N, CA, C and O atoms as a Maestro MAE file, in Angstrom:
{
 s_m_m2io_version
 :::
 2.0.0
}

f_m_ct {
 s_m_title
 :::
 protein
 m_atom[308] {
  # First column is atom index #
  i_m_mmod_type
  r_m_x_coord
  r_m_y_coord
  r_m_z_coord
  i_m_residue_number
  s_m_chain_name
  s_m_pdb_residue_name
  s_m_pdb_atom_name
  i_m_atomic_number
  :::
  1 25 0.852 -1.181 0.000 1 A "MET " " N  " 7
  2 3 0.000 0.000 0.000 1 A "MET " " CA " 6
  3 2 0.896 1.242 0.000 1 A "MET " " C  " 6
  4 15 1.899 1.300 0.712 1 A "MET " " O  " 8
  5 25 0.520 2.223 -0.802 2 A "THR " " N  " 7
  6 3 1.326 3.431 -0.900 2 A "THR " " CA " 6
  7 2 0.976 4.399 0.220 2 A "THR " " C  " 6
  8 15 -0.041 4.249 0.897 2 A "THR " " O  " 8
  9 25 1.845 5.406 0.403 3 A "ASP " " N  " 7
  10 3 1.562 6.437 1.404 3 A "ASP " " CA " 6
  11 2 0.264 7.155 1.090 3 A "ASP " " C  " 6
  12 15 -0.499 7.486 1.997 3 A "ASP " " O  " 8
  13 25 0.006 7.401 -0.201 4 A "GLU " " N  " 7
  14 3 -1.226 8.084 -0.596 4 A "GLU " " CA " 6
  15 2 -2.449 7.245 -0.241 4 A "GLU " " C  " 6
  16 15 -3.451 7.783 0.229 4 A "GLU " " O  " 8
  17 25 -2.376 5.930 -0.462 5 A "GLU " " N  " 7
  18 3 -3.489 5.053 -0.114 5 A "GLU " " CA " 6
  19 2 -3.703 5.032 1.392 5 A "GLU " " C  " 6
  20 15 -4.845 5.019 1.851 5 A "GLU " " O  " 8
  21 25 -2.615 5.028 2.176 6 A "ASP " " N  " 7
  22 3 -2.731 5.080 3.635 6 A "ASP " " CA " 6
  23 2 -3.452 6.341 4.072 6 A "ASP " " C  " 6
  24 15 -4.342 6.285 4.921 6 A "ASP " " O  " 8
  25 25 -3.078 7.479 3.501 7 A "ARG " " N  " 7
  26 3 -3.714 8.752 3.861 7 A "ARG " " CA " 6
  27 2 -5.184 8.749 3.465 7 A "ARG " " C  " 6
  28 15 -6.029 9.233 4.218 7 A "ARG " " O  " 8
  29 25 -5.495 8.210 2.293 8 A "THR " " N  " 7
  30 3 -6.883 8.150 1.840 8 A "THR " " CA " 6
  31 2 -7.704 7.263 2.764 8 A "THR " " C  " 6
  32 15 -8.815 7.628 3.150 8 A "THR " " O  " 8
  33 25 -7.167 6.100 3.124 9 A "ASN " " N  " 7
  34 3 -7.885 5.199 4.016 9 A "ASN " " CA " 6
  35 2 -8.099 5.827 5.379 9 A "ASN " " C  " 6
  36 15 -9.161 5.651 5.977 9 A "ASN " " O  " 8
  37 25 -7.105 6.562 5.889 10 A "ASP " " N  " 7
  38 3 -7.255 7.248 7.167 10 A "ASP " " CA " 6
  39 2 -8.371 8.282 7.088 10 A "ASP " " C  " 6
  40 15 -9.205 8.372 7.989 10 A "ASP " " O  " 8
  41 25 -8.385 9.064 6.006 11 A "ALA " " N  " 7
  42 3 -9.415 10.089 5.834 11 A "ALA " " CA " 6
  43 2 -10.787 9.438 5.664 11 A "ALA " " C  " 6
  44 15 -11.781 9.942 6.186 11 A "ALA " " O  " 8
  45 25 -10.843 8.329 4.942 12 A "ASP " " N  " 7
  46 3 -12.108 7.648 4.700 12 A "ASP " " CA " 6
  47 2 -12.699 7.048 5.965 12 A "ASP " " C  " 6
  48 15 -13.917 6.906 6.069 12 A "ASP " " O  " 8
  49 25 -11.866 6.697 6.918 13 A "SER " " N  " 7
  50 3 -12.362 6.028 8.124 13 A "SER " " CA " 6
  51 2 -13.293 6.934 8.922 13 A "SER " " C  " 6
  52 15 -14.088 6.444 9.724 13 A "SER " " O  " 8
  53 25 -13.209 8.231 8.718 14 A "GLY " " N  " 7
  54 3 -14.075 9.155 9.437 14 A "GLY " " CA " 6
  55 2 -15.359 9.496 8.702 14 A "GLY " " C  " 6
  56 15 -16.170 10.273 9.207 14 A "GLY " " O  " 8
  57 25 -15.560 8.926 7.514 15 A "LEU " " N  " 7
  58 3 -16.773 9.235 6.759 15 A "LEU " " CA " 6
  59 2 -17.986 8.552 7.376 15 A "LEU " " C  " 6
  60 15 -17.938 7.374 7.732 15 A "LEU " " O  " 8
  61 25 -19.065 9.301 7.496 16 A "SER " " N  " 7
  62 3 -20.320 8.693 7.917 16 A "SER " " CA " 6
  63 2 -20.917 7.950 6.728 16 A "SER " " C  " 6
  64 15 -20.466 8.110 5.594 16 A "SER " " O  " 8
  65 25 -21.925 7.145 6.995 17 A "TYR " " N  " 7
  66 3 -22.605 6.442 5.909 17 A "TYR " " CA " 6
  67 2 -23.175 7.447 4.911 17 A "TYR " " C  " 6
  68 15 -23.045 7.278 3.699 17 A "TYR " " O  " 8
  69 25 -23.802 8.483 5.433 18 A "GLU " " N  " 7
  70 3 -24.437 9.477 4.573 18 A "GLU " " CA " 6
  71 2 -23.410 10.209 3.704 18 A "GLU " " C  " 6
  72 15 -23.667 10.476 2.530 18 A "GLU " " O  " 8
  73 25 -22.257 10.529 4.277 19 A "GLN " " N  " 7
  74 3 -21.206 11.201 3.507 19 A "GLN " " CA " 6
  75 2 -20.677 10.297 2.398 19 A "GLN " " C  " 6
  76 15 -20.507 10.730 1.258 19 A "GLN " " O  " 8
  77 25 -20.420 9.044 2.744 20 A "ALA " " N  " 7
  78 3 -19.901 8.097 1.752 20 A "ALA " " CA " 6
  79 2 -20.928 7.862 0.649 20 A "ALA " " C  " 6
  80 15 -20.571 7.807 -0.528 20 A "ALA " " O  " 8
  81 25 -22.178 7.725 1.015 21 A "ARG " " N  " 7
  82 3 -23.237 7.501 0.029 21 A "ARG " " CA " 6
  83 2 -23.388 8.695 -0.909 21 A "ARG " " C  " 6
  84 15 -23.542 8.522 -2.118 21 A "ARG " " O  " 8
  85 25 -23.343 9.908 -0.353 22 A "ALA " " N  " 7
  86 3 -23.468 11.112 -1.180 22 A "ALA " " CA " 6
  87 2 -22.289 11.228 -2.151 22 A "ALA " " C  " 6
  88 15 -22.475 11.547 -3.325 22 A "ALA " " O  " 8
  89 25 -21.082 10.968 -1.656 23 A "GLU " " N  " 7
  90 3 -19.921 11.038 -2.538 23 A "GLU " " CA " 6
  91 2 -19.978 9.947 -3.596 23 A "GLU " " C  " 6
  92 15 -19.604 10.181 -4.745 23 A "GLU " " O  " 8
  93 25 -20.441 8.759 -3.226 24 A "LEU " " N  " 7
  94 3 -20.577 7.670 -4.185 24 A "LEU " " CA " 6
  95 2 -21.571 8.059 -5.282 24 A "LEU " " C  " 6
  96 15 -21.315 7.809 -6.459 24 A "LEU " " O  " 8
  97 25 -22.685 8.658 -4.916 25 A "ALA " " N  " 7
  98 3 -23.666 9.107 -5.912 25 A "ALA " " CA " 6
  99 2 -23.034 10.115 -6.866 25 A "ALA " " C  " 6
  100 15 -23.296 10.084 -8.069 25 A "ALA " " O  " 8
  101 25 -22.210 10.999 -6.336 26 A "SER " " N  " 7
  102 3 -21.526 11.986 -7.165 26 A "SER " " CA " 6
  103 2 -20.552 11.319 -8.128 26 A "SER " " C  " 6
  104 15 -20.472 11.697 -9.297 26 A "SER " " O  " 8
  105 25 -19.821 10.340 -7.643 27 A "VAL " " N  " 7
  106 3 -18.880 9.610 -8.484 27 A "VAL " " CA " 6
  107 2 -19.631 8.910 -9.622 27 A "VAL " " C  " 6
  108 15 -19.200 8.957 -10.774 27 A "VAL " " O  " 8
  109 25 -20.742 8.269 -9.299 28 A "VAL " " N  " 7
  110 3 -21.527 7.570 -10.319 28 A "VAL " " CA " 6
  111 2 -22.032 8.560 -11.370 28 A "VAL " " C  " 6
  112 15 -21.969 8.283 -12.568 28 A "VAL " " O  " 8
  113 25 -22.527 9.702 -10.926 29 A "GLU " " N  " 7
  114 3 -22.999 10.720 -11.868 29 A "GLU " " CA " 6
  115 2 -21.884 11.157 -12.813 29 A "GLU " " C  " 6
  116 15 -22.099 11.293 -14.017 29 A "GLU " " O  " 8
  117 25 -20.697 11.375 -12.262 30 A "ARG " " N  " 7
  118 3 -19.570 11.805 -13.089 30 A "ARG " " CA " 6
  119 2 -19.177 10.731 -14.092 30 A "ARG " " C  " 6
  120 15 -18.864 11.039 -15.242 30 A "ARG " " O  " 8
  121 25 -19.192 9.474 -13.663 31 A "LEU " " N  " 7
  122 3 -18.871 8.386 -14.593 31 A "LEU " " CA " 6
  123 2 -19.932 8.262 -15.682 31 A "LEU " " C  " 6
  124 15 -19.606 8.068 -16.853 31 A "LEU " " O  " 8
  125 25 -21.190 8.373 -15.298 32 A "GLU " " N  " 7
  126 3 -22.275 8.245 -16.268 32 A "GLU " " CA " 6
  127 2 -22.291 9.404 -17.262 32 A "GLU " " C  " 6
  128 15 -22.702 9.232 -18.409 32 A "GLU " " O  " 8
  129 25 -21.847 10.580 -16.827 33 A "ALA " " N  " 7
  130 3 -21.827 11.750 -17.704 33 A "ALA " " CA " 6
  131 2 -20.806 11.590 -18.826 33 A "ALA " " C  " 6
  132 15 -20.949 12.177 -19.899 33 A "ALA " " O  " 8
  133 25 -19.773 10.788 -18.565 34 A "GLY " " N  " 7
  134 3 -18.735 10.572 -19.570 34 A "GLY " " CA " 6
  135 2 -17.845 11.792 -19.708 34 A "GLY " " C  " 6
  136 15 -17.935 12.739 -18.926 34 A "GLY " " O  " 8
  137 25 -16.998 11.754 -20.699 35 A "GLY " " N  " 7
  138 3 -16.131 12.888 -20.969 35 A "GLY " " CA " 6
  139 2 -14.820 12.880 -20.212 35 A "GLY " " C  " 6
  140 15 -13.932 13.680 -20.509 35 A "GLY " " O  " 8
  141 25 -14.682 12.000 -19.248 36 A "ALA " " N  " 7
  142 3 -13.429 11.941 -18.490 36 A "ALA " " CA " 6
  143 2 -12.423 11.087 -19.266 36 A "ALA " " C  " 6
  144 15 -12.797 10.210 -20.044 36 A "ALA " " O  " 8
  145 25 -11.166 11.362 -19.039 37 A "SER " " N  " 7
  146 3 -10.126 10.544 -19.652 37 A "SER " " CA " 6
  147 2 -10.155 9.151 -19.034 37 A "SER " " C  " 6
  148 15 -10.796 8.927 -18.007 37 A "SER " " O  " 8
  149 25 -9.463 8.233 -19.664 38 A "LEU " " N  " 7
  150 3 -9.396 6.876 -19.134 38 A "LEU " " CA " 6
  151 2 -8.817 6.884 -17.724 38 A "LEU " " C  " 6
  152 15 -9.339 6.218 -16.830 38 A "LEU " " O  " 8
  153 25 -7.747 7.634 -17.528 39 A "GLU " " N  " 7
  154 3 -7.106 7.689 -16.208 39 A "GLU " " CA " 6
  155 2 -8.055 8.272 -15.155 39 A "GLU " " C  " 6
  156 15 -8.137 7.764 -14.037 39 A "GLU " " O  " 8
  157 25 -8.764 9.333 -15.517 40 A "GLU " " N  " 7
  158 3 -9.735 9.921 -14.581 40 A "GLU " " CA " 6
  159 2 -10.868 8.945 -14.285 40 A "GLU " " C  " 6
  160 15 -11.311 8.818 -13.144 40 A "GLU " " O  " 8
  161 25 -11.327 8.263 -15.322 41 A "SER " " N  " 7
  162 3 -12.407 7.289 -15.137 41 A "SER " " CA " 6
  163 2 -11.976 6.152 -14.216 41 A "SER " " C  " 6
  164 15 -12.744 5.714 -13.359 41 A "SER " " O  " 8
  165 25 -10.752 5.681 -14.397 42 A "LEU " " N  " 7
  166 3 -10.248 4.628 -13.520 42 A "LEU " " CA " 6
  167 2 -10.146 5.100 -12.074 42 A "LEU " " C  " 6
  168 15 -10.499 4.367 -11.150 42 A "LEU " " O  " 8
  169 25 -9.666 6.316 -11.881 43 A "ALA " " N  " 7
  170 3 -9.560 6.869 -10.528 43 A "ALA " " CA " 6
  171 2 -10.946 7.010 -9.901 43 A "ALA " " C  " 6
  172 15 -11.127 6.712 -8.720 43 A "ALA " " O  " 8
  173 25 -11.917 7.461 -10.682 44 A "LEU " " N  " 7
  174 3 -13.288 7.570 -10.176 44 A "LEU " " CA " 6
  175 2 -13.845 6.197 -9.823 44 A "LEU " " C  " 6
  176 15 -14.487 6.032 -8.785 44 A "LEU " " O  " 8
  177 25 -13.602 5.219 -10.675 45 A "TRP " " N  " 7
  178 3 -14.080 3.865 -10.416 45 A "TRP " " CA " 6
  179 2 -13.485 3.330 -9.104 45 A "TRP " " C  " 6
  180 15 -14.198 2.771 -8.271 45 A "TRP " " O  " 8
  181 25 -12.180 3.511 -8.939 46 A "GLU " " N  " 7
  182 3 -11.524 3.050 -7.711 46 A "GLU " " CA " 6
  183 2 -12.090 3.754 -6.488 46 A "GLU " " C  " 6
  184 15 -12.301 3.130 -5.448 46 A "GLU " " O  " 8
  185 25 -12.334 5.049 -6.613 47 A "ARG " " N  " 7
  186 3 -12.914 5.797 -5.503 47 A "ARG " " CA " 6
  187 2 -14.318 5.277 -5.201 47 A "ARG " " C  " 6
  188 15 -14.695 5.119 -4.040 47 A "ARG " " O  " 8
  189 25 -15.074 5.017 -6.239 48 A "GLY " " N  " 7
  190 3 -16.418 4.477 -6.055 48 A "GLY " " CA " 6
  191 2 -16.398 3.130 -5.358 48 A "GLY " " C  " 6
  192 15 -17.235 2.864 -4.496 48 A "GLY " " O  " 8
  193 25 -15.455 2.283 -5.721 49 A "GLU " " N  " 7
  194 3 -15.324 0.981 -5.063 49 A "GLU " " CA " 6
  195 2 -15.040 1.154 -3.574 49 A "GLU " " C  " 6
  196 15 -15.626 0.466 -2.738 49 A "GLU " " O  " 8
  197 25 -14.139 2.075 -3.253 50 A "ARG " " N  " 7
  198 3 -13.801 2.321 -1.838 50 A "ARG " " CA " 6
  199 2 -15.012 2.851 -1.084 50 A "ARG " " C  " 6
  200 15 -15.285 2.421 0.037 50 A "ARG " " O  " 8
  201 25 -15.732 3.774 -1.688 51 A "LEU " " N  " 7
  202 3 -16.925 4.326 -1.040 51 A "LEU " " CA " 6
  203 2 -18.005 3.267 -0.856 51 A "LEU " " C  " 6
  204 15 -18.696 3.253 0.162 51 A "LEU " " O  " 8
  205 25 -18.150 2.386 -1.833 52 A "ALA " " N  " 7
  206 3 -19.119 1.292 -1.709 52 A "ALA " " CA " 6
  207 2 -18.738 0.364 -0.547 52 A "ALA " " C  " 6
  208 15 -19.607 -0.112 0.184 52 A "ALA " " O  " 8
  209 25 -17.440 0.112 -0.384 53 A "GLU " " N  " 7
  210 3 -16.969 -0.710 0.739 53 A "GLU " " CA " 6
  211 2 -17.305 -0.046 2.075 53 A "GLU " " C  " 6
  212 15 -17.716 -0.714 3.023 53 A "GLU " " O  " 8
  213 25 -17.127 1.263 2.139 54 A "ILE " " N  " 7
  214 3 -17.437 1.997 3.374 54 A "ILE " " CA " 6
  215 2 -18.924 1.891 3.677 54 A "ILE " " C  " 6
  216 15 -19.308 1.622 4.815 54 A "ILE " " O  " 8
  217 25 -19.764 2.101 2.666 55 A "CYS " " N  " 7
  218 3 -21.209 1.996 2.864 55 A "CYS " " CA " 6
  219 2 -21.587 0.594 3.319 55 A "CYS " " C  " 6
  220 15 -22.391 0.429 4.237 55 A "CYS " " O  " 8
  221 25 -21.009 -0.412 2.679 56 A "GLN " " N  " 7
  222 3 -21.306 -1.796 3.039 56 A "GLN " " CA " 6
  223 2 -20.906 -2.085 4.485 56 A "GLN " " C  " 6
  224 15 -21.624 -2.777 5.207 56 A "GLN " " O  " 8
  225 25 -19.776 -1.562 4.896 57 A "SER " " N  " 7
  226 3 -19.323 -1.755 6.267 57 A "SER " " CA " 6
  227 2 -20.310 -1.140 7.263 57 A "SER " " C  " 6
  228 15 -20.641 -1.753 8.278 57 A "SER " " O  " 8
  229 25 -20.774 0.069 6.966 58 A "TRP " " N  " 7
  230 3 -21.769 0.714 7.829 58 A "TRP " " CA " 6
  231 2 -23.048 -0.119 7.887 58 A "TRP " " C  " 6
  232 15 -23.615 -0.305 8.964 58 A "TRP " " O  " 8
  233 25 -23.502 -0.617 6.750 59 A "LEU " " N  " 7
  234 3 -24.735 -1.405 6.714 59 A "LEU " " CA " 6
  235 2 -24.581 -2.711 7.478 59 A "LEU " " C  " 6
  236 15 -25.496 -3.131 8.186 59 A "LEU " " O  " 8
  237 25 -23.428 -3.351 7.338 60 A "GLU " " N  " 7
  238 3 -23.180 -4.590 8.090 60 A "GLU " " CA " 6
  239 2 -23.161 -4.311 9.594 60 A "GLU " " C  " 6
  240 15 -23.680 -5.102 10.382 60 A "GLU " " O  " 8
  241 25 -22.565 -3.193 9.987 61 A "GLY " " N  " 7
  242 3 -22.556 -2.822 11.399 61 A "GLY " " CA " 6
  243 2 -23.957 -2.556 11.928 61 A "GLY " " C  " 6
  244 15 -24.289 -2.937 13.051 61 A "GLY " " O  " 8
  245 25 -24.769 -1.905 11.119 62 A "ALA " " N  " 7
  246 3 -26.156 -1.631 11.527 62 A "ALA " " CA " 6
  247 2 -26.929 -2.937 11.668 62 A "ALA " " C  " 6
  248 15 -27.696 -3.114 12.614 62 A "ALA " " O  " 8
  249 25 -26.721 -3.850 10.720 63 A "ARG " " N  " 7
  250 3 -27.402 -5.147 10.783 63 A "ARG " " CA " 6
  251 2 -26.994 -5.909 12.048 63 A "ARG " " C  " 6
  252 15 -27.836 -6.522 12.703 63 A "ARG " " O  " 8
  253 25 -25.726 -5.871 12.383 64 A "ALA " " N  " 7
  254 3 -25.248 -6.557 13.586 64 A "ALA " " CA " 6
  255 2 -25.886 -5.963 14.835 64 A "ALA " " C  " 6
  256 15 -26.265 -6.694 15.749 64 A "ALA " " O  " 8
  257 25 -26.005 -4.653 14.876 65 A "ARG " " N  " 7
  258 3 -26.636 -3.995 16.035 65 A "ARG " " CA " 6
  259 2 -28.107 -4.375 16.147 65 A "ARG " " C  " 6
  260 15 -28.607 -4.618 17.245 65 A "ARG " " O  " 8
  261 25 -28.800 -4.426 15.015 66 A "ILE " " N  " 7
  262 3 -30.217 -4.805 15.020 66 A "ILE " " CA " 6
  263 2 -30.365 -6.244 15.489 66 A "ILE " " C  " 6
  264 15 -31.220 -6.548 16.321 66 A "ILE " " O  " 8
  265 25 -29.528 -7.129 14.953 67 A "ASP " " N  " 7
  266 3 -29.590 -8.533 15.359 67 A "ASP " " CA " 6
  267 2 -29.311 -8.688 16.847 67 A "ASP " " C  " 6
  268 15 -29.978 -9.470 17.524 67 A "ASP " " O  " 8
  269 25 -28.330 -7.949 17.365 68 A "ALA " " N  " 7
  270 3 -28.008 -8.023 18.793 68 A "ALA " " CA " 6
  271 2 -29.178 -7.524 19.634 68 A "ALA " " C  " 6
  272 15 -29.498 -8.112 20.668 68 A "ALA " " O  " 8
  273 25 -29.812 -6.448 19.196 69 A "ALA " " N  " 7
  274 3 -30.961 -5.918 19.937 69 A "ALA " " CA " 6
  275 2 -32.116 -6.908 19.929 69 A "ALA " " C  " 6
  276 15 -32.800 -7.069 20.941 69 A "ALA " " O  " 8
  277 25 -32.340 -7.566 18.811 70 A "ARG " " N  " 7
  278 3 -33.403 -8.576 18.729 70 A "ARG " " CA " 6
  279 2 -33.114 -9.751 19.655 70 A "ARG " " C  " 6
  280 15 -34.001 -10.229 20.362 70 A "ARG " " O  " 8
  281 25 -31.854 -10.217 19.644 71 A "ARG " " N  " 7
  282 3 -31.495 -11.337 20.532 71 A "ARG " " CA " 6
  283 2 -31.663 -10.943 21.998 71 A "ARG " " C  " 6
  284 15 -32.154 -11.732 22.805 71 A "ARG " " O  " 8
  285 25 -31.260 -9.745 22.333 72 A "ALA " " N  " 7
  286 3 -31.397 -9.279 23.719 72 A "ALA " " CA " 6
  287 2 -32.860 -9.207 24.134 72 A "ALA " " C  " 6
  288 15 -33.217 -9.575 25.254 72 A "ALA " " O  " 8
  289 25 -33.693 -8.736 23.232 73 A "ARG " " N  " 7
  290 3 -35.118 -8.651 23.531 73 A "ARG " " CA " 6
  291 2 -35.733 -10.038 23.696 73 A "ARG " " C  " 6
  292 15 -36.572 -10.257 24.570 73 A "ARG " " O  " 8
  293 25 -35.303 -10.972 22.843 74 A "GLU " " N  " 7
  294 3 -35.843 -12.328 22.902 74 A "GLU " " CA " 6
  295 2 -35.421 -13.035 24.201 74 A "GLU " " C  " 6
  296 15 -36.208 -13.784 24.779 74 A "GLU " " O  " 8
  297 25 -34.197 -12.800 24.653 75 A "THR " " N  " 7
  298 3 -33.732 -13.474 25.867 75 A "THR " " CA " 6
  299 2 -34.310 -12.832 27.128 75 A "THR " " C  " 6
  300 15 -34.381 -13.477 28.174 75 A "THR " " O  " 8
  301 25 -34.724 -11.566 27.035 76 A "SER " " N  " 7
  302 3 -35.287 -10.918 28.217 76 A "SER " " CA " 6
  303 2 -36.787 -11.102 28.310 76 A "SER " " C  " 6
  304 15 -37.391 -10.769 29.329 76 A "SER " " O  " 8
  305 25 -37.397 -11.630 27.256 77 A "ALA " " N  " 7
  306 3 -38.856 -11.809 27.245 77 A "ALA " " CA " 6
  307 2 -39.272 -13.100 27.895 77 A "ALA " " C  " 6
  308 15 -40.464 -13.399 27.967 77 A "ALA " " O  " 8
  :::
 }
 m_bond[307] {
  # First column is bond index #
  i_m_from
  i_m_to
  i_m_order
  :::
  1 1 2 1
  2 2 3 1
  3 3 4 2
  4 3 5 1
  5 5 6 1
  6 6 7 1
  7 7 8 2
  8 7 9 1
  9 9 10 1
  10 10 11 1
  11 11 12 2
  12 11 13 1
  13 13 14 1
  14 14 15 1
  15 15 16 2
  16 15 17 1
  17 17 18 1
  18 18 19 1
  19 19 20 2
  20 19 21 1
  21 21 22 1
  22 22 23 1
  23 23 24 2
  24 23 25 1
  25 25 26 1
  26 26 27 1
  27 27 28 2
  28 27 29 1
  29 29 30 1
  30 30 31 1
  31 31 32 2
  32 31 33 1
  33 33 34 1
  34 34 35 1
  35 35 36 2
  36 35 37 1
  37 37 38 1
  38 38 39 1
  39 39 40 2
  40 39 41 1
  41 41 42 1
  42 42 43 1
  43 43 44 2
  44 43 45 1
  45 45 46 1
  46 46 47 1
  47 47 48 2
  48 47 49 1
  49 49 50 1
  50 50 51 1
  51 51 52 2
  52 51 53 1
  53 53 54 1
  54 54 55 1
  55 55 56 2
  56 55 57 1
  57 57 58 1
  58 58 59 1
  59 59 60 2
  60 59 61 1
  61 61 62 1
  62 62 63 1
  63 63 64 2
  64 63 65 1
  65 65 66 1
  66 66 67 1
  67 67 68 2
  68 67 69 1
  69 69 70 1
  70 70 71 1
  71 71 72 2
  72 71 73 1
  73 73 74 1
  74 74 75 1
  75 75 76 2
  76 75 77 1
  77 77 78 1
  78 78 79 1
  79 79 80 2
  80 79 81 1
  81 81 82 1
  82 82 83 1
  83 83 84 2
  84 83 85 1
  85 85 86 1
  86 86 87 1
  87 87 88 2
  88 87 89 1
  89 89 90 1
  90 90 91 1
  91 91 92 2
  92 91 93 1
  93 93 94 1
  94 94 95 1
  95 95 96 2
  96 95 97 1
  97 97 98 1
  98 98 99 1
  99 99 100 2
  100 99 101 1
  101 101 102 1
  102 102 103 1
  103 103 104 2
  104 103 105 1
  105 105 106 1
  106 106 107 1
  107 107 108 2
  108 107 109 1
  109 109 110 1
  110 110 111 1
  111 111 112 2
  112 111 113 1
  113 113 114 1
  114 114 115 1
  115 115 116 2
  116 115 117 1
  117 117 118 1
  118 118 119 1
  119 119 120 2
  120 119 121 1
  121 121 122 1
  122 122 123 1
  123 123 124 2
  124 123 125 1
  125 125 126 1
  126 126 127 1
  127 127 128 2
  128 127 129 1
  129 129 130 1
  130 130 131 1
  131 131 132 2
  132 131 133 1
  133 133 134 1
  134 134 135 1
  135 135 136 2
  136 135 137 1
  137 137 138 1
  138 138 139 1
  139 139 140 2
  140 139 141 1
  141 141 142 1
  142 142 143 1
  143 143 144 2
  144 143 145 1
  145 145 146 1
  146 146 147 1
  147 147 148 2
  148 147 149 1
  149 149 150 1
  150 150 151 1
  151 151 152 2
  152 151 153 1
  153 153 154 1
  154 154 155 1
  155 155 156 2
  156 155 157 1
  157 157 158 1
  158 158 159 1
  159 159 160 2
  160 159 161 1
  161 161 162 1
  162 162 163 1
  163 163 164 2
  164 163 165 1
  165 165 166 1
  166 166 167 1
  167 167 168 2
  168 167 169 1
  169 169 170 1
  170 170 171 1
  171 171 172 2
  172 171 173 1
  173 173 174 1
  174 174 175 1
  175 175 176 2
  176 175 177 1
  177 177 178 1
  178 178 179 1
  179 179 180 2
  180 179 181 1
  181 181 182 1
  182 182 183 1
  183 183 184 2
  184 183 185 1
  185 185 186 1
  186 186 187 1
  187 187 188 2
  188 187 189 1
  189 189 190 1
  190 190 191 1
  191 191 192 2
  192 191 193 1
  193 193 194 1
  194 194 195 1
  195 195 196 2
  196 195 197 1
  197 197 198 1
  198 198 199 1
  199 199 200 2
  200 199 201 1
  201 201 202 1
  202 202 203 1
  203 203 204 2
  204 203 205 1
  205 205 206 1
  206 206 207 1
  207 207 208 2
  208 207 209 1
  209 209 210 1
  210 210 211 1
  211 211 212 2
  212 211 213 1
  213 213 214 1
  214 214 215 1
  215 215 216 2
  216 215 217 1
  217 217 218 1
  218 218 219 1
  219 219 220 2
  220 219 221 1
  221 221 222 1
  222 222 223 1
  223 223 224 2
  224 223 225 1
  225 225 226 1
  226 226 227 1
  227 227 228 2
  228 227 229 1
  229 229 230 1
  230 230 231 1
  231 231 232 2
  232 231 233 1
  233 233 234 1
  234 234 235 1
  235 235 236 2
  236 235 237 1
  237 237 238 1
  238 238 239 1
  239 239 240 2
  240 239 241 1
  241 241 242 1
  242 242 243 1
  243 243 244 2
  244 243 245 1
  245 245 246 1
  246 246 247 1
  247 247 248 2
  248 247 249 1
  249 249 250 1
  250 250 251 1
  251 251 252 2
  252 251 253 1
  253 253 254 1
  254 254 255 1
  255 255 256 2
  256 255 257 1
  257 257 258 1
  258 258 259 1
  259 259 260 2
  260 259 261 1
  261 261 262 1
  262 262 263 1
  263 263 264 2
  264 263 265 1
  265 265 266 1
  266 266 267 1
  267 267 268 2
  268 267 269 1
  269 269 270 1
  270 270 271 1
  271 271 272 2
  272 271 273 1
  273 273 274 1
  274 274 275 1
  275 275 276 2
  276 275 277 1
  277 277 278 1
  278 278 279 1
  279 279 280 2
  280 279 281 1
  281 281 282 1
  282 282 283 1
  283 283 284 2
  284 283 285 1
  285 285 286 1
  286 286 287 1
  287 287 288 2
  288 287 289 1
  289 289 290 1
  290 290 291 1
  291 291 292 2
  292 291 293 1
  293 293 294 1
  294 294 295 1
  295 295 296 2
  296 295 297 1
  297 297 298 1
  298 298 299 1
  299 299 300 2
  300 299 301 1
  301 301 302 1
  302 302 303 1
  303 303 304 2
  304 303 305 1
  305 305 306 1
  306 306 307 1
  307 307 308 2
  :::
 }
}
């Protein structure tokens, strides 16, 4: 991993789900609009993949919390 990737990952770790989702939507719009060079398109695609991973991580965490709350409710009932 490069120093730039380390810095990007550090910055990304503080993104909320909503921030990552909004940026991902922007990336998709830019890709769909076309007109970017191949290099720019690849960079956008990579950024979109990273943002999708962040969103997925947030969703998995939310699912785990919901499942834990359900189990707790079931055991206390």
